[in-house]
C-alpha positions as CSV (number, residue, x, y, z in Angstrom):
1,M,-24.7,-4.4,21.2
2,E,-21.0,-5.2,21.5
3,E,-18.6,-4.5,18.7
4,K,-17.6,-7.5,16.6
5,K,-13.9,-7.9,16.1
6,V,-13.0,-7.1,12.5
7,R,-9.8,-8.3,11.0
8,G,-7.5,-6.4,8.6
9,P,-8.7,-8.1,5.3
10,Q,-12.3,-7.5,6.4
11,L,-11.8,-3.8,7.0
12,A,-9.9,-3.6,3.6
13,A,-13.0,-5.2,2.0
14,I,-15.3,-2.6,3.5
15,M,-13.0,0.3,2.3
16,T,-13.0,-1.3,-1.2
17,L,-16.7,-0.7,-1.3
18,Y,-16.1,3.0,-0.7
19,F,-13.3,3.1,-3.2
20,V,-15.3,1.8,-6.1
21,S,-18.5,3.7,-5.1
22,M,-17.6,6.4,-7.6
23,A,-17.2,4.0,-10.5
24,I,-19.9,5.8,-12.5
25,T,-17.6,8.9,-12.8
26,V,-15.1,7.0,-15.0
27,V,-16.9,8.4,-18.0
28,T,-17.0,12.0,-16.8
29,P,-13.8,13.1,-18.5
30,A,-14.9,11.5,-21.8
31,M,-18.1,13.6,-22.4
32,A,-16.4,15.6,-25.2
33,T,-15.1,12.4,-26.7
34,F,-18.6,10.9,-26.7
35,M,-19.9,14.1,-28.3
36,E,-17.4,13.7,-31.2
37,H,-18.2,10.1,-31.7
38,W,-22.0,10.5,-31.6
39,P,-22.6,14.1,-32.9
40,D,-26.2,13.3,-33.8
41,K,-26.8,12.4,-30.1
42,A,-25.4,15.6,-28.7
43,E,-28.6,16.5,-26.9
44,Y,-28.6,13.2,-25.0
45,I,-24.9,12.6,-24.4
46,S,-25.1,13.8,-20.8
47,Y,-27.4,10.8,-20.0
48,I,-24.3,8.6,-20.2
49,S,-23.2,10.3,-17.0
50,T,-26.6,11.1,-15.3
51,L,-28.8,8.1,-16.2
52,P,-26.9,5.7,-13.8
53,T,-27.8,8.0,-10.9
54,L,-31.5,7.3,-11.3
55,F,-30.8,3.5,-11.2
56,I,-28.5,3.9,-8.2
57,V,-31.6,5.2,-6.4
58,I,-33.6,2.1,-7.4
59,G,-30.8,-0.3,-6.5
60,T,-30.1,1.5,-3.2
61,F,-33.7,1.2,-2.0
62,L,-33.8,-2.5,-3.0
63,A,-30.6,-3.1,-1.1
64,G,-32.0,-1.6,2.0
65,A,-35.0,-3.9,1.9
66,I,-33.0,-7.1,1.5
67,M,-29.5,-6.9,2.9
68,G,-28.9,-8.5,6.2
69,R,-32.5,-9.9,6.2
70,K,-33.2,-11.8,3.0
71,I,-29.6,-11.9,1.7
72,R,-26.2,-11.8,3.4
73,Y,-24.1,-8.6,3.1
74,R,-21.3,-10.6,1.5
75,T,-23.6,-12.3,-1.0
76,L,-25.2,-9.0,-2.0
77,A,-21.8,-7.3,-2.4
78,I,-20.6,-10.1,-4.8
79,I,-23.8,-9.9,-6.9
80,A,-23.8,-6.0,-6.9
81,S,-20.1,-5.8,-8.0
82,V,-20.6,-8.3,-10.7
83,I,-23.6,-6.5,-12.1
84,A,-21.8,-3.2,-12.0
85,L,-18.7,-4.7,-13.6
86,I,-20.7,-6.2,-16.5
87,G,-22.8,-3.1,-17.1
88,G,-19.7,-0.9,-16.9
89,V,-17.4,-2.8,-19.3
90,A,-20.0,-4.0,-21.8
91,P,-20.1,-0.8,-24.0
92,A,-16.5,-1.4,-24.8
93,F,-17.6,-4.3,-27.1
94,F,-20.1,-2.5,-29.4
95,D,-20.9,0.8,-31.0
96,N,-24.6,1.6,-30.2
97,F,-25.6,4.7,-28.2
98,E,-29.0,3.4,-27.1
99,L,-27.5,0.0,-25.9
100,T,-24.8,2.0,-24.1
101,L,-27.5,3.8,-22.1
102,V,-29.0,0.4,-21.2
103,C,-25.6,-0.8,-20.0
104,R,-25.1,2.4,-18.0
105,A,-28.5,1.8,-16.3
106,V,-27.4,-1.7,-15.4
107,M,-24.1,-0.4,-14.1
108,G,-26.0,2.2,-12.0
109,F,-28.3,-0.5,-10.6
110,G,-25.3,-2.6,-9.5
111,A,-23.7,0.4,-8.0
112,G,-26.9,1.2,-6.1
113,L,-27.0,-2.3,-4.6
114,M,-23.5,-1.8,-3.4
115,A,-23.8,1.8,-2.2
116,P,-25.3,1.4,1.3
117,L,-23.2,-1.7,2.2
118,G,-20.2,0.2,3.5
119,N,-22.1,2.6,5.9
120,A,-24.4,-0.2,7.1
121,L,-21.5,-2.5,7.9
122,I,-19.6,0.2,9.8
123,V,-22.6,1.3,11.8
124,G,-23.4,-2.3,12.5
125,L,-19.9,-3.4,13.5
126,Y,-18.5,-0.3,15.3
127,K,-19.7,2.1,18.0
128,G,-18.8,5.5,19.4
129,Q,-15.6,7.3,18.5
130,K,-14.3,4.3,16.6
131,Q,-17.4,4.3,14.4
132,A,-16.9,8.0,13.6
133,S,-13.2,7.4,12.7
134,I,-14.0,4.5,10.4
135,L,-16.8,6.4,8.7
136,G,-14.3,9.2,8.1
137,Y,-11.8,6.7,6.5
138,G,-14.7,5.5,4.3
139,T,-15.2,9.1,3.1
140,L,-11.4,9.2,2.4
141,F,-11.5,6.1,0.3
142,M,-14.6,7.3,-1.5
143,N,-12.9,10.6,-2.6
144,A,-9.6,8.8,-3.3
145,G,-11.5,6.4,-5.6
146,G,-13.1,9.3,-7.3
147,I,-9.7,10.8,-8.1
148,V,-8.2,7.5,-9.3
149,L,-11.2,6.5,-11.4
150,Q,-11.6,9.9,-13.1
151,M,-7.9,10.0,-13.9
152,L,-8.1,6.5,-15.3
153,G,-11.1,7.5,-17.4
154,G,-9.4,10.6,-18.7
155,F,-6.3,8.6,-19.6
156,L,-8.3,5.9,-21.5
157,A,-10.4,8.6,-23.3
158,G,-7.3,10.1,-24.7
159,T,-5.8,6.9,-26.1
160,G,-6.8,7.7,-29.7
161,E,-9.7,7.2,-32.1
162,R,-11.1,4.4,-30.0
163,G,-10.8,6.5,-26.8
164,W,-14.6,6.8,-26.5
165,Q,-14.7,3.0,-26.3
166,M,-11.6,2.4,-24.3
167,V,-12.9,4.6,-21.4
168,F,-15.5,1.9,-20.5
169,W,-12.6,-0.5,-19.7
170,G,-12.0,1.7,-16.6
171,H,-14.8,-0.1,-15.0
172,A,-12.7,-3.3,-15.0
173,L,-11.3,-2.0,-11.7
174,L,-14.5,-3.4,-10.2
175,I,-12.9,-6.8,-10.4
176,V,-11.1,-5.8,-7.2
177,A,-14.5,-5.2,-5.6
178,V,-15.7,-8.7,-6.7
179,I,-12.7,-10.4,-5.2
180,M,-12.7,-8.3,-1.9
181,A,-16.4,-8.9,-1.4
182,F,-15.6,-12.5,-0.4
183,F,-13.7,-11.1,2.6
184,L,-16.6,-8.9,3.9
185,P,-17.6,-9.5,7.5
186,E,-21.2,-10.1,8.6
187,P,-22.5,-7.9,11.4
188,P,-24.4,-9.6,14.2
189,V,-28.0,-10.5,13.4
190,E,-30.4,-8.1,15.0
191,E,-34.0,-8.7,16.0
192,V,-36.4,-6.9,13.7
193,V,-39.1,-6.4,16.4
194,S,-39.1,-4.2,19.4
195,N,-39.8,-5.3,23.0
196,S,-43.4,-4.5,22.5
197,G,-43.6,-7.1,19.7
198,K,-44.0,-4.5,17.0
199,K,-41.8,-4.4,13.9
200,E,-39.1,-1.8,14.3
201,S,-39.1,1.1,11.9
202,V,-36.5,3.6,10.7
203,G,-36.1,6.5,13.1
204,K,-38.0,9.6,12.1
205,K,-34.9,11.7,12.3
206,V,-33.4,9.5,9.4
207,Y,-36.0,11.2,7.1
208,V,-34.6,14.6,8.3
209,I,-31.1,13.5,7.4
210,A,-32.2,12.2,4.0
211,A,-34.0,15.4,3.2
212,L,-31.0,17.5,4.2
213,I,-28.6,15.5,2.0
214,F,-31.2,15.6,-0.9
215,F,-31.4,19.4,-0.8
216,Y,-27.6,19.8,-0.4
217,N,-26.9,17.7,-3.5
218,L,-29.7,19.4,-5.4
219,F,-28.2,22.8,-4.7
220,A,-24.5,21.9,-4.9
221,F,-24.3,19.4,-7.8
222,P,-25.3,21.9,-10.6
223,I,-22.6,24.3,-9.4
224,M,-19.9,21.6,-10.0
225,L,-21.4,20.8,-13.4
226,N,-21.3,24.5,-14.4
227,M,-17.9,25.3,-12.8
228,S,-16.0,25.3,-16.1
229,T,-18.5,27.8,-17.6
230,L,-18.1,30.1,-14.6
231,F,-14.3,30.0,-15.0
232,V,-14.6,31.0,-18.6
233,Q,-17.2,33.8,-17.9
234,R,-14.8,35.3,-15.4
235,N,-11.7,34.8,-17.6
236,A,-10.3,32.7,-14.7
237,G,-9.2,29.9,-17.0
238,G,-10.7,27.3,-19.3
239,P,-12.2,23.9,-18.7
240,A,-8.7,22.4,-17.9
241,V,-8.2,24.9,-15.0
242,A,-11.7,24.2,-13.8
243,A,-11.1,20.5,-13.9
244,T,-7.9,21.0,-11.8
245,S,-9.8,23.0,-9.2
246,L,-12.5,20.4,-9.0
247,S,-9.8,17.8,-8.5
248,L,-8.5,19.8,-5.5
249,Y,-12.1,19.8,-4.2
250,T,-11.9,16.0,-4.1
251,V,-8.4,16.0,-2.6
252,A,-9.8,18.2,0.2
253,G,-12.4,15.5,0.7
254,V,-9.6,12.9,1.1
255,V,-8.0,15.1,3.8
256,A,-11.3,15.6,5.6
257,G,-11.9,11.9,5.6
258,F,-8.5,11.3,7.1
259,T,-9.0,13.9,9.9
260,F,-12.7,13.3,10.6
261,G,-12.1,11.1,13.6
262,F,-9.9,13.7,15.2
263,L,-12.4,16.5,14.3
264,F,-15.3,14.6,15.7
265,K,-13.5,14.1,19.0
266,A,-12.5,17.7,19.2
267,V,-15.7,19.5,18.3
268,K,-18.4,16.8,18.6
269,R,-21.4,19.0,19.2
270,F,-20.5,21.4,16.4
271,V,-19.1,19.0,13.8
272,I,-22.2,19.3,11.5
273,T,-22.2,23.1,12.0
274,L,-18.5,23.2,11.0
275,G,-19.0,21.1,7.9
276,M,-22.1,23.1,6.7
277,A,-20.5,26.4,7.5
278,L,-17.4,25.5,5.5
279,C,-19.5,24.6,2.5
280,G,-21.3,28.0,2.8
281,V,-18.1,29.9,3.1
282,G,-16.5,28.0,0.3
283,F,-19.4,28.7,-2.1
284,L,-19.2,32.3,-0.9
285,L,-15.6,32.5,-2.1
286,V,-16.6,31.0,-5.4
287,F,-19.3,33.6,-5.7
288,A,-17.2,36.6,-4.7
289,G,-13.9,35.5,-6.2
290,H,-13.0,36.6,-9.7
291,S,-9.7,34.8,-9.9
292,M,-8.6,31.2,-10.4
293,I,-6.9,31.2,-7.0
294,V,-9.8,32.5,-4.9
295,M,-12.4,30.2,-6.7
296,T,-10.1,27.2,-6.3
297,I,-9.7,27.9,-2.5
298,G,-13.5,28.1,-2.3
299,L,-13.9,24.7,-3.9
300,I,-11.2,23.2,-1.6
301,V,-13.2,24.6,1.4
302,V,-16.4,23.1,0.1
303,G,-14.8,19.7,-0.5
304,F,-13.5,19.7,3.1
305,G,-16.8,20.8,4.4
306,F,-18.9,18.2,2.6
307,S,-16.6,15.4,3.7
308,T,-16.9,16.6,7.3
309,F,-20.7,16.8,7.6
310,F,-21.5,13.7,5.5
311,P,-19.8,11.1,7.8
312,A,-21.3,13.1,10.7
313,F,-24.7,12.5,9.2
314,M,-24.0,8.8,9.0
315,T,-22.9,8.8,12.6
316,W,-26.1,10.6,13.5
317,M,-28.1,8.0,11.6
318,G,-26.5,5.2,13.6
319,M,-27.6,7.0,16.8
320,V,-31.3,7.5,15.9
321,T,-32.3,4.3,14.2
322,P,-32.7,0.8,15.7
323,P,-29.9,-1.6,14.8
324,S,-32.2,-3.8,12.8
325,T,-33.1,-0.9,10.4
326,V,-29.6,0.5,9.9
327,A,-29.4,-1.1,6.4
328,M,-32.7,0.5,5.3
329,A,-31.8,3.9,6.9
330,S,-28.4,4.0,5.1
331,S,-30.1,3.1,1.9
332,L,-32.7,5.8,2.3
333,I,-30.0,8.5,2.9
334,L,-27.9,7.4,0.0
335,A,-30.9,7.1,-2.3
336,C,-31.9,10.7,-1.5
337,M,-28.4,11.9,-2.1
338,N,-28.4,10.4,-5.6
339,L,-31.9,11.5,-6.2
340,G,-30.8,15.0,-5.5
341,G,-28.1,14.7,-8.1
342,F,-30.6,13.4,-10.7
343,V,-33.2,16.2,-10.0
344,A,-30.3,18.7,-10.2
345,S,-30.7,18.6,-14.1
346,P,-34.3,19.9,-14.2
347,Y,-33.4,22.3,-11.4
348,N,-30.5,23.6,-13.5
349,S,-32.8,24.0,-16.5
350,L,-35.4,25.9,-14.4
351,L,-32.8,28.4,-13.2
352,M,-31.5,28.8,-16.7
353,R,-35.0,29.7,-17.9
354,I,-35.6,32.1,-15.0
355,F,-32.3,34.0,-15.1
356,G,-31.1,33.4,-18.6
357,E,-28.3,31.2,-19.9
358,D,-25.6,33.8,-19.1
359,H,-26.7,34.7,-15.6
360,F,-28.2,31.6,-13.9
361,I,-25.0,30.4,-12.2
362,L,-24.6,33.1,-9.6
363,P,-28.2,32.9,-8.3
364,M,-27.6,29.1,-8.1
365,I,-24.6,29.7,-5.9
366,V,-26.5,32.2,-3.7
367,I,-29.2,29.5,-3.0
368,A,-26.5,27.0,-2.0
369,I,-24.8,29.6,0.3
370,V,-28.1,30.4,2.1
371,F,-29.0,26.8,2.5
372,D,-25.6,25.8,4.0
373,L,-25.3,28.8,6.3
374,V,-28.8,28.5,7.6
375,A,-28.3,24.8,8.2
376,A,-25.0,25.6,10.1
377,V,-26.8,28.0,12.4
378,V,-29.7,25.6,13.1
379,F,-27.3,22.7,14.0
380,A,-25.3,25.1,16.3
381,F,-28.4,25.2,18.5
382,A,-29.9,21.8,17.7
383,S,-26.9,19.5,17.5
384,P,-27.6,15.7,17.5
385,F,-24.2,15.3,19.3
386,R,-25.2,16.9,22.5
387,K,-23.0,15.9,25.5
388,E,-25.5,13.3,26.7
389,N,-25.4,11.6,23.3
390,T,-21.7,11.3,23.0
């Protein structure tokens, strides 16, 4: 399949999908504010942040089944961004915890419908080195969006007594996604049957990619959630210092996204090994470091590593699945990534019960280190980017 020429506004529209993909994190800096406003709901406050993740999984699977087949990419993007916008902003108009959770679920569903569009469009429109570079830029915009949206949420949450309500206005930025969706390109229509007449299916290796990203998120996500606790335990600073370090993790992801095209060209065969090894080494620094500086460096290394191997995974996905199933493959991978984040909560609770509330974080980090370094070694010998594939 030949590349379809993509104009500037169309590429900008694709990058907008990545930029707003972290919209559910607008509320993350406001957890304490929500706790103060709904003290009787303290046990359930975290669901304001985590519940959308479950509905992202549902929306992502649905998107994979219909986009490019039963509904055009552009149409789906418009519908998805409108749903996410309404669900995101709605809680600013009332004061009801249960109804807020319903709106968060709606917001997550809309975000899920939108989630696989960017990757599917890039894999469908670009090939080879150019595809890898554009996927890297997508990761850049995703991380940049995370920074901007969380900063916006933090600012709105601190605007006074109504800060808990004002924070939901941060989702109004999704208006940009609604407008830009009208400029999205449509990839060439692919046949959905093979030469033998049988319906094409997602490549088997896509399930391997999905499983890997699921377990990575399952092991890594709780570490990020508990980072402020670890900083306090080690007298390395309070929640504010931990938040700054986590912000630098995201900044490192921006840098990795910008340089991914160059890295992919330079190391190709070992790009996944490099990314996974950096994550393992980064978590090792967090584990061994007892100072703010060392732990922060560790988080920066992890952020760079994740934003190196994730676009590589998406490039791998484009290589091993038929063009007609790219949308479903992308949806499967992103759904498993978000499912890993959702399952991370009971995983976190399990480790807490096994090791105790004061000692569960370090075993959690060890598990992540082992997973990342073992994966790095495996991909050093079984790289999907062998010379004949690139």
